[in-house]
PASEFI-122507 format. One line per 5 residues: their letters; for each residue x, y, z of N, C-alpha, C. Coordinates in Angstrom, 1 decimal. Layout:
BEGIN
a> X:Y:Z:X:Y:Z:X:Y:Z  ...
END
This chain:
BEGIN
mvfhv> 11.0:-8.0:48.4:11.8:-6.7:48.6:11.2:-5.6:47.7  10.9:-4.5:48.3:10.3:-3.4:47.5:11.1:-2.1:47.9  11.0:-1.1:47.0:11.5:0.2:47.3:10.6:1.3:46.8  10.7:2.5:47.4:9.8:3.6:47.1:10.2:4.3:45.8  9.1:4.8:45.2:9.3:5.6:44.0:8.6:6.9:44.2
isgpn> 9.3:8.0:44.0:8.7:9.3:44.3:7.8:9.6:43.1  6.5:9.7:43.4:5.5:10.0:42.3:4.7:11.2:42.6  4.6:11.7:43.8:3.9:12.9:44.1:3.9:13.1:45.6  3.6:14.3:46.0:3.7:14.6:47.4:2.7:13.9:48.3  1.6:13.4:47.7:0.6:12.7:48.5:0.5:11.2:48.2
ddvhv> 1.4:10.7:47.4:1.4:9.3:47.0:2.3:8.5:47.9  1.8:7.3:48.3:2.6:6.3:49.0:2.6:5.0:48.2  3.5:4.9:47.2:3.5:3.8:46.3:4.7:3.0:46.4  4.6:1.7:46.0:5.7:0.8:46.1:5.9:0.1:44.7  7.1:-0.2:44.4:7.4:-1.0:43.3:7.4:-2.4:43.7
pavrk> 6.6:-3.3:43.0:6.5:-4.7:43.4:7.9:-5.4:43.3  8.0:-6.4:44.0:9.2:-7.3:43.9:9.2:-7.9:42.5  10.4:-8.2:42.0:10.5:-8.9:40.7:11.3:-10.2:40.9  11.0:-11.2:40.1:11.7:-12.5:40.2:12.9:-12.5:39.3  13.8:-13.3:39.6:15.0:-13.6:38.8:14.5:-14.7:37.8
itvgd> 14.7:-14.5:36.5:14.3:-15.4:35.5:15.5:-15.8:34.7  15.4:-16.9:33.8:16.4:-17.3:32.9:15.9:-17.2:31.5  16.8:-17.4:30.6:16.5:-17.3:29.2:15.5:-18.4:28.8  15.5:-19.5:29.6:14.5:-20.5:29.3:13.1:-20.1:29.6  12.9:-19.1:30.5:11.6:-18.6:30.8:11.1:-17.8:29.6
lwqal> 12.0:-17.2:28.8:11.6:-16.5:27.6:10.9:-17.4:26.6  11.5:-18.6:26.5:10.9:-19.5:25.5:9.6:-20.0:26.0  9.5:-20.2:27.3:8.2:-20.6:27.9:7.1:-19.5:27.6  7.5:-18.2:27.8:6.6:-17.1:27.5:6.2:-17.1:26.1  7.1:-17.3:25.2:6.8:-17.4:23.7:5.9:-18.5:23.4
argle> 6.1:-19.7:24.0:5.3:-20.8:23.8:3.8:-20.6:24.3  3.7:-19.9:25.4:2.4:-19.6:25.9:1.7:-18.5:25.0  2.5:-17.6:24.5:2.0:-16.6:23.6:1.5:-17.2:22.3  2.2:-18.2:21.8:1.8:-18.9:20.6:0.5:-19.7:20.9  0.4:-20.2:22.1:-0.8:-21.0:22.5:-2.0:-20.0:22.6
dfrem> -1.8:-18.9:23.2:-2.9:-17.9:23.2:-3.3:-17.5:21.8  -2.4:-17.3:20.9:-2.7:-16.9:19.6:-3.5:-18.0:18.9  -3.2:-19.3:19.1:-3.9:-20.4:18.5:-5.4:-20.4:19.0  -5.5:-20.1:20.3:-6.8:-20.2:20.9:-7.6:-18.9:20.6  -6.9:-17.8:20.4:-7.6:-16.5:20.2:-7.0:-15.9:19.0
pshlp> -7.2:-16.4:17.8:-6.5:-15.9:16.6:-6.9:-14.4:16.4  -5.8:-13.6:16.2:-6.0:-12.2:16.0:-5.3:-11.6:14.8  -5.1:-12.5:13.8:-4.3:-12.1:12.6:-5.2:-11.1:11.8  -6.5:-11.3:11.7:-7.3:-10.5:10.8:-7.3:-9.0:11.2  -7.5:-8.7:12.5:-7.4:-7.2:12.9:-6.0:-6.6:12.5
fliii> -4.9:-7.4:12.7:-3.6:-6.9:12.4:-3.4:-6.7:10.9  -4.0:-7.7:10.1:-3.9:-7.5:8.7:-4.7:-6.2:8.2  -5.8:-6.0:8.8:-6.6:-4.8:8.5:-5.8:-3.5:8.8  -5.0:-3.6:9.9:-4.3:-2.4:10.2:-2.9:-2.3:9.4  -2.2:-3.4:9.4:-0.9:-3.4:8.8:-0.9:-3.1:7.3
ypvmg> -1.7:-3.7:6.5:-1.6:-3.6:5.1:-2.0:-2.2:4.6  -3.1:-1.6:5.1:-3.3:-0.2:4.6:-2.2:0.8:5.0  -1.7:0.7:6.3:-0.7:1.6:6.7:0.6:1.4:5.9  1.1:0.2:5.8:2.3:-0.1:5.1:2.1:0.2:3.6  1.0:-0.1:3.1:0.7:0.1:1.7:0.7:1.6:1.3
lllgr> 0.1:2.4:2.2:0.1:3.8:2.0:1.5:4.4:2.1  2.2:3.9:3.1:3.6:4.4:3.3:4.5:4.1:2.1  4.5:2.9:1.7:5.4:2.5:0.6:4.9:3.1:-0.7  3.6:3.2:-0.9:3.0:3.8:-2.1:3.4:5.2:-2.2  3.3:5.9:-1.1:3.7:7.3:-1.1:5.2:7.5:-1.3
atydn> 6.0:6.6:-0.8:7.4:6.7:-1.0:7.7:6.5:-2.5  6.9:5.6:-3.2:7.2:5.4:-4.6:7.0:6.6:-5.4  6.0:7.4:-5.1:5.6:8.6:-5.9:6.2:9.9:-5.3  6.7:9.8:-4.1:7.3:11.0:-3.5:8.6:10.7:-2.9  9.7:10.9:-3.7:11.0:10.5:-3.2:11.5:11.2:-2.0
nlmpl> 10.8:12.3:-1.6:11.2:12.9:-0.3:11.0:12.0:0.9  10.1:11.1:0.7:9.8:10.2:1.9:10.7:9.0:1.9  11.5:8.7:0.9:12.3:7.5:0.8:13.3:7.4:2.0  14.0:8.4:2.4:14.9:8.3:3.6:14.2:7.9:4.9  12.8:8.1:4.9:12.1:7.9:6.2:11.5:6.5:6.2
vypli> 11.4:5.8:5.1:10.7:4.5:5.1:11.3:3.6:6.1  12.6:3.4:6.1:13.3:2.4:7.1:13.1:2.9:8.5  13.3:4.2:8.9:13.1:4.6:10.2:11.6:4.4:10.7  10.7:4.7:9.8:9.3:4.5:10.2:8.9:3.1:10.4  9.4:2.2:9.6:9.1:0.8:9.7:9.7:0.2:11.0
tgfal> 11.1:0.5:11.1:11.7:0.0:12.3:11.2:0.6:13.6  10.8:1.9:13.5:10.3:2.6:14.6:9.0:2.1:15.2  8.3:1.2:14.4:7.1:0.6:14.9:7.4:-0.2:16.1  8.6:-0.8:16.2:8.9:-1.5:17.4:8.9:-0.7:18.7  9.1:0.6:18.5:9.2:1.5:19.7:7.8:1.8:20.3
igpfa> 6.7:1.7:19.4:5.4:1.8:20.0:4.6:0.5:20.1  5.3:-0.6:19.7:4.7:-1.9:19.8:4.1:-2.3:21.1  4.9:-1.9:22.2:4.3:-2.3:23.6:2.9:-1.7:23.8  2.7:-0.5:23.3:1.3:0.1:23.5:0.4:-0.5:22.5  0.8:-0.8:21.2:-0.1:-1.3:20.2:-0.7:-2.6:20.6
aigly> 0.0:-3.4:21.5:-0.5:-4.7:21.9:-1.3:-4.7:23.1  -1.8:-3.5:23.5:-2.5:-3.4:24.8:-3.7:-4.3:24.9  -4.5:-4.4:23.8:-5.6:-5.3:23.9:-5.3:-6.8:24.0  -4.1:-7.1:23.5:-3.7:-8.5:23.6:-3.3:-8.9:25.0  -2.8:-8.0:25.8:-2.5:-8.2:27.2:-3.8:-8.5:27.9
emskr> -4.9:-7.8:27.6:-6.2:-8.0:28.2:-6.7:-9.3:27.9  -6.6:-9.8:26.6:-7.1:-11.0:26.2:-6.3:-12.2:26.9  -5.0:-12.1:27.0:-4.3:-13.1:27.7:-4.6:-13.2:29.2  -4.8:-12.0:29.7:-5.3:-12.0:31.2:-6.6:-12.7:31.3  -7.5:-12.4:30.5:-8.9:-13.1:30.6:-8.8:-14.6:30.4
reqgl> -8.0:-15.0:29.4:-7.8:-16.4:29.2:-7.2:-17.1:30.4  -6.2:-16.5:31.0:-5.5:-17.0:32.2:-6.5:-17.2:33.3  -7.5:-16.2:33.4:-8.5:-16.2:34.5:-9.7:-17.1:34.2  -9.7:-17.7:33.0:-10.9:-18.5:32.6:-12.1:-17.7:32.2  -11.9:-16.5:31.8:-13.1:-15.6:31.5:-13.3:-15.7:30.0
dtswk> -14.5:-15.1:29.6:-14.8:-15.1:28.1:-13.7:-14.3:27.4  -13.3:-14.9:26.2:-12.2:-14.3:25.4:-12.7:-13.8:24.1  -14.0:-13.5:23.9:-14.4:-12.9:22.6:-13.7:-11.6:22.5  -13.5:-11.2:21.2:-12.6:-10.0:21.0:-13.2:-8.7:21.4  -14.5:-8.6:21.7:-15.0:-7.4:22.2:-14.3:-7.0:23.5
hafdv> -13.9:-8.0:24.2:-13.2:-7.7:25.6:-11.9:-7.1:25.4  -11.3:-7.1:24.2:-10.0:-6.5:24.1:-10.1:-5.0:24.4  -11.3:-4.4:24.2:-11.6:-3.0:24.5:-11.9:-2.7:26.0  -11.9:-3.8:26.8:-12.2:-3.6:28.2:-11.1:-2.8:28.8  -9.9:-2.8:28.2:-8.8:-2.0:28.8:-9.1:-0.5:28.8
lrsps> -10.0:-0.1:28.0:-10.4:1.3:28.0:-11.1:1.7:29.3  -11.6:0.7:30.0:-12.3:1.0:31.3:-11.4:0.7:32.4  -10.1:0.5:32.2:-9.1:0.2:33.2:-8.9:1.4:34.1  -8.8:1.1:35.4:-8.5:2.2:36.4:-7.2:2.9:36.0  -6.3:2.2:35.3:-5.0:2.8:34.9:-5.0:3.4:33.5
iwaig> -6.2:3.7:33.0:-6.2:4.1:31.6:-5.5:5.4:31.4  -5.5:6.3:32.3:-4.8:7.6:32.2:-3.3:7.4:32.2  -2.8:6.4:33.0:-1.4:6.1:33.1:-1.0:5.4:31.8  -1.9:4.6:31.2:-1.6:3.9:29.9:-1.5:5.0:28.9  -2.4:6.0:28.9:-2.3:7.0:27.9:-1.0:7.9:28.0
alava> -0.7:8.2:29.2:0.6:9.0:29.4:1.8:8.2:28.9  1.9:7.0:29.2:3.0:6.2:28.8:3.0:6.0:27.3  1.8:5.9:26.7:1.7:5.8:25.2:2.2:7.1:24.6  1.9:8.2:25.2:2.4:9.5:24.6:3.9:9.6:24.7  4.4:9.1:25.8:5.9:9.1:26.0:6.6:8.2:24.9
lmaif> 6.0:7.1:24.6:6.5:6.2:23.5:6.4:6.9:22.1  5.3:7.5:21.9:5.1:8.2:20.6:6.1:9.4:20.5  6.4:10.0:21.6:7.4:11.1:21.6:8.8:10.5:21.2  9.1:9.4:21.8:10.4:8.7:21.5:10.4:8.3:20.0  9.3:7.8:19.5:9.2:7.4:18.1:9.5:8.6:17.2
fvwvt> 8.9:9.7:17.5:9.1:10.9:16.6:10.5:11.5:16.7  11.1:11.4:17.9:12.5:11.8:18.1:13.4:10.9:17.3  13.1:9.6:17.3:13.9:8.6:16.5:13.8:9.0:15.0  12.6:9.2:14.5:12.4:9.5:13.1:13.2:10.8:12.7  13.0:11.8:13.5:13.7:13.1:13.3:15.2:12.9:13.3
tahai> 15.7:12.1:14.3:17.2:11.9:14.4:17.7:11.1:13.2  16.9:10.1:12.8:17.4:9.3:11.6:17.4:10.1:10.4  16.5:11.0:10.2:16.5:11.9:9.0:17.7:12.9:9.1  18.0:13.4:10.3:19.1:14.3:10.5:20.4:13.5:10.2  20.5:12.3:10.6:21.7:11.5:10.2:21.9:11.3:8.7
yqsif> 20.8:11.1:8.0:20.8:10.9:6.6:21.3:12.2:5.9  20.7:13.4:6.4:21.1:14.6:5.8:22.5:15.0:6.1  23.0:14.6:7.3:24.4:14.9:7.7:25.4:14.2:6.8  25.0:13.1:6.2:25.9:12.3:5.4:25.7:12.6:3.9  24.4:12.7:3.5:24.2:13.0:2.1:23.8:14.4:1.7
gidap> 23.6:15.2:2.7:23.3:16.6:2.5:21.8:16.7:2.1  21.4:18.0:1.9:20.0:18.3:1.6:19.9:18.4:0.1  20.0:17.4:-0.6:20.0:17.4:-2.1:18.6:17.1:-2.6  18.4:17.2:-3.9:17.1:16.8:-4.5:16.9:15.3:-4.3  15.7:14.9:-4.0:15.5:13.4:-3.8:15.8:12.6:-5.1
kpmne> 16.3:11.4:-4.9:16.7:10.6:-6.0:15.5:9.6:-6.3  15.5:9.1:-7.5:14.5:8.0:-7.8:14.8:6.8:-6.9  13.8:5.9:-6.7:13.9:4.8:-5.8:15.1:3.9:-6.1  15.3:3.5:-7.4:16.4:2.6:-7.7:17.8:3.2:-7.4  17.9:4.5:-7.7:19.1:5.2:-7.4:19.4:5.4:-5.9
ffati> 18.3:5.6:-5.2:18.4:5.8:-3.8:18.9:4.5:-3.1  18.4:3.3:-3.5:18.8:2.1:-2.9:20.2:1.7:-3.4  20.6:2.1:-4.6:21.9:1.8:-5.1:22.9:2.7:-4.3  22.6:3.9:-3.9:23.4:4.7:-3.1:23.6:4.2:-1.7  22.5:3.8:-1.1:22.5:3.3:0.3:23.3:2.0:0.4
lgtpe> 23.1:1.1:-0.6:23.7:-0.2:-0.5:25.0:-0.4:-1.1  25.4:0.6:-2.0:26.6:0.4:-2.8:27.7:1.5:-2.7  27.6:2.3:-1.7:28.6:3.4:-1.5:29.1:3.4:-0.1  30.3:3.9:0.1:30.8:4.1:1.5:29.9:4.9:2.4  29.3:6.0:1.8:28.4:6.8:2.6:27.2:6.0:3.0
glrli> 26.7:5.2:2.1:25.5:4.4:2.4:25.8:3.4:3.6  27.0:2.8:3.5:27.4:1.9:4.6:27.5:2.6:5.9  28.1:3.8:5.9:28.2:4.6:7.1:26.8:5.0:7.6  25.9:5.3:6.8:24.5:5.6:7.2:23.9:4.3:7.9  24.1:3.2:7.3:23.5:1.9:7.8:24.1:1.7:9.2
vigni> 25.4:1.8:9.3:26.1:1.5:10.6:25.6:2.5:11.7  25.8:3.8:11.4:25.5:4.8:12.4:24.0:4.8:12.7  23.1:4.7:11.7:21.7:4.7:11.9:21.2:3.6:12.8  21.8:2.4:12.5:21.4:1.2:13.3:21.9:1.3:14.8  23.1:1.8:14.9:23.6:2.0:16.3:22.8:3.0:17.1
vglgf> 22.4:4.1:16.5:21.6:5.1:17.2:20.2:4.4:17.4  19.7:3.7:16.4:18.4:3.1:16.6:18.4:2.1:17.7  19.5:1.4:17.9:19.6:0.4:19.0:19.5:1.1:20.3  20.1:2.3:20.4:20.0:3.1:21.6:18.6:3.4:22.0  17.8:3.9:21.0:16.4:4.2:21.2:15.6:2.9:21.6
alvvl> 15.9:1.8:21.0:15.3:0.5:21.3:15.5:0.1:22.7  16.8:0.3:23.2:17.1:-0.1:24.5:16.4:0.7:25.6  16.3:2.0:25.2:15.5:2.9:26.2:14.1:2.4:26.3  13.4:2.2:25.1:12.1:1.7:25.2:11.9:0.4:25.9  12.9:-0.5:25.6:12.9:-1.8:26.3:12.9:-1.7:27.8
llsav> 13.8:-0.8:28.2:14.0:-0.6:29.6:12.7:0.0:30.3  12.0:0.9:29.6:10.9:1.6:30.1:9.6:0.7:30.0  9.5:-0.2:29.0:8.2:-0.8:28.7:8.3:-2.3:28.7  9.3:-2.9:29.2:9.4:-4.4:29.2:8.2:-5.0:29.8  7.7:-4.5:31.0:6.6:-5.0:31.6:5.6:-3.9:32.0
sfpml> 5.8:-2.7:31.7:5.0:-1.6:32.2:3.5:-1.6:31.7  3.3:-1.9:30.4:2.0:-1.9:29.9:1.2:-3.1:30.4  1.7:-4.3:30.4:0.9:-5.4:31.0:0.6:-5.1:32.4  1.5:-4.5:33.2:1.3:-4.2:34.6:0.1:-3.2:34.7  0.1:-2.2:33.8:-1.0:-1.2:33.9:-2.3:-1.9:33.6
vdrdv> -2.3:-2.9:32.7:-3.6:-3.6:32.4:-4.0:-4.4:33.6  -3.0:-4.9:34.3:-3.3:-5.9:35.4:-3.6:-5.2:36.7  -3.0:-4.1:37.0:-3.1:-3.5:38.3:-3.4:-2.0:38.2  -4.0:-1.5:39.3:-4.3:-0.1:39.4:-3.1:0.6:40.0  -2.2:1.0:39.1:-1.0:1.7:39.5:-0.8:2.9:38.6
gaava> 0.2:3.7:38.9:0.5:4.8:38.1:1.6:4.5:37.1  1.8:5.4:36.2:2.8:5.2:35.1:4.2:5.1:35.8  4.5:5.9:36.8:5.8:5.9:37.5:6.1:4.6:38.1  5.1:4.0:38.7:5.3:2.7:39.3:5.6:1.6:38.3  4.8:1.7:37.2:4.9:0.7:36.1:6.3:0.8:35.5
vatsi> 6.7:2.0:35.2:8.0:2.2:34.6:9.2:1.8:35.5  9.0:2.1:36.8:10.1:1.8:37.7:10.1:0.2:37.9  9.0:-0.4:37.8:9.0:-1.9:37.9:9.7:-2.5:36.7  9.4:-1.9:35.5:10.1:-2.4:34.3:11.6:-2.2:34.3  12.0:-1.1:34.8:13.5:-0.8:34.9:14.1:-1.8:36.0
kaalv> 13.4:-2.0:37.1:13.9:-2.9:38.1:14.0:-4.3:37.5  13.0:-4.8:36.7:13.0:-6.1:36.1:14.2:-6.2:35.2  14.5:-5.2:34.5:15.6:-5.2:33.5:17.0:-5.2:34.3  17.1:-4.5:35.4:18.3:-4.5:36.1:18.5:-5.8:36.9  17.5:-6.4:37.3:17.6:-7.7:38.0:17.9:-8.8:37.0
npipi> 17.4:-8.7:35.8:17.5:-9.7:34.7:18.1:-9.1:33.4  19.3:-8.6:33.5:19.8:-7.9:32.3:20.0:-8.8:31.1  20.5:-10.0:31.3:20.7:-10.9:30.1:19.4:-11.4:29.5  18.4:-11.9:30.3:17.2:-12.3:29.7:16.4:-11.2:29.0  16.5:-10.0:29.6:15.7:-8.8:29.0:16.4:-8.4:27.7
lvwgl> 17.7:-8.4:27.6:18.4:-8.1:26.4:18.1:-9.2:25.3  18.1:-10.4:25.7:17.8:-11.5:24.8:16.3:-11.3:24.3  15.5:-10.9:25.2:14.1:-10.7:24.8:14.0:-9.6:23.8  14.7:-8.5:24.0:14.8:-7.4:23.0:15.3:-7.9:21.7  16.3:-8.8:21.7:16.8:-9.3:20.4:15.8:-10.2:19.8
vvais> 15.1:-11.0:20.5:14.0:-11.9:20.0:13.0:-11.1:19.3  12.6:-10.0:20.0:11.5:-9.1:19.4:12.0:-8.5:18.1  13.2:-8.0:18.1:13.8:-7.4:16.9:13.9:-8.3:15.7  14.4:-9.5:16.0:14.5:-10.5:14.9:13.2:-11.0:14.4  12.2:-11.2:15.3:10.9:-11.6:15.0:10.2:-10.6:14.1
llaga> 10.3:-9.3:14.5:9.7:-8.2:13.7:10.3:-8.2:12.3  11.7:-8.3:12.2:12.3:-8.3:10.9:11.9:-9.4:10.1  11.8:-10.6:10.6:11.4:-11.8:9.9:10.0:-11.7:9.4  9.1:-11.1:10.3:7.7:-10.9:9.9:7.5:-9.9:8.8  8.4:-8.9:8.8:8.3:-7.8:7.8:8.8:-8.2:6.4
lplfv> 9.7:-9.1:6.4:10.4:-9.4:5.1:9.4:-10.0:4.0  8.5:-10.9:4.3:7.6:-11.4:3.3:6.4:-10.4:3.1  6.7:-9.2:2.6:5.7:-8.2:2.3:4.8:-7.9:3.5  5.4:-8.0:4.7:4.8:-7.7:6.0:3.7:-8.7:6.4  3.5:-9.7:5.6:2.4:-10.6:5.9:2.7:-11.4:7.3
glavv> 4.0:-11.6:7.6:4.3:-12.3:8.8:4.0:-11.5:10.0  3.9:-10.2:9.9:3.6:-9.4:11.1:2.2:-9.7:11.7  1.3:-10.2:10.8:0.0:-10.5:11.3:0.0:-11.6:12.3  1.0:-12.4:12.3:1.2:-13.5:13.3:2.2:-13.1:14.3  3.3:-12.5:13.9:4.4:-12.1:14.8:3.9:-11.1:15.9
lpvlg> 3.2:-10.1:15.5:2.8:-9.1:16.5:1.9:-9.6:17.6  0.8:-10.3:17.2:0.0:-10.9:18.3:0.7:-11.9:19.2  1.5:-12.8:18.6:2.2:-13.7:19.4:3.2:-13.0:20.4  3.9:-12.0:19.9:4.8:-11.3:20.8:4.0:-10.5:21.9  2.8:-10.0:21.5:2.0:-9.3:22.5:1.5:-10.3:23.6
hatwh> 1.0:-11.4:23.2:0.6:-12.4:24.2:1.8:-12.9:25.1  2.9:-13.1:24.4:4.1:-13.6:25.1:4.6:-12.5:26.1  4.4:-11.3:25.8:4.8:-10.2:26.7:4.0:-10.3:28.0  2.7:-10.6:27.9:1.9:-10.7:29.1:2.5:-11.8:30.0  2.8:-13.0:29.4:3.3:-14.1:30.1:4.7:-13.8:30.7
lyrkl> 5.5:-13.0:30.0:6.8:-12.6:30.5:6.6:-11.7:31.8  5.6:-10.8:31.7:5.3:-10.0:32.8:4.9:-10.8:34.0  4.1:-11.8:33.8:3.6:-12.7:34.9:4.7:-13.5:35.5  5.8:-13.8:34.7:6.9:-14.5:35.3:7.8:-13.5:36.1  7.8:-12.3:35.7:8.8:-11.3:36.3:8.3:-10.6:37.5
vv> 7.0:-10.2:37.5:6.5:-9.4:38.6:5.7:-10.2:39.6  6.0:-10.0:40.9:5.4:-10.8:41.9:4.0:-10.1:42.2
END
């Protein structure tokens, strides 16, 4: 079953049919993602990226207290652009599935994809959502604590974790952040893997992702929860776990797409 998506006056595009899946299919996708990671270890590139970025961010926050209220939104906001950050992993999982060469130079084959402009457009959309989230989170902080002089790090954390205002910030901030995360989940659950796999436009990819979520609301919500918990667990031990969590989730997302989209 397919339905039309209005993309342009000269376009005749269709949204592919999607399958009904169960939560059990999520665990299978994760298992296959882990298998891909074992066969194509990608922790080193992620370590090279993660540690300089996180180190610079936290180091700057240590010496510039103005940045302290933004550390948590920036770190959690990474999940909003994660679907695009894993674009090379989808390509590698696709190649392994097809029995092709999986040396890491092929991760950049996605740059020659017929859908590269659609990938870029959707990436820009996710970056826009990311920046709106960071701006919104900072506005929430200022609405509760005002625009006062920045506090030292120890005093900042004591205020956030030990006062009623801090508790209110945590509750409101996370509820709003959940809303942003649900929007991104709806838009990108399968859109980027689909763009890697097929010559389609961004509108079709996003419409397919939305359709997959509407047909499978519980599995997709569970998947979003799995991603959030995994990212949190990976970030806790000084971000070292992200070097494994991010590629495994990226590979697993490819297999989830293959289960969902006909």
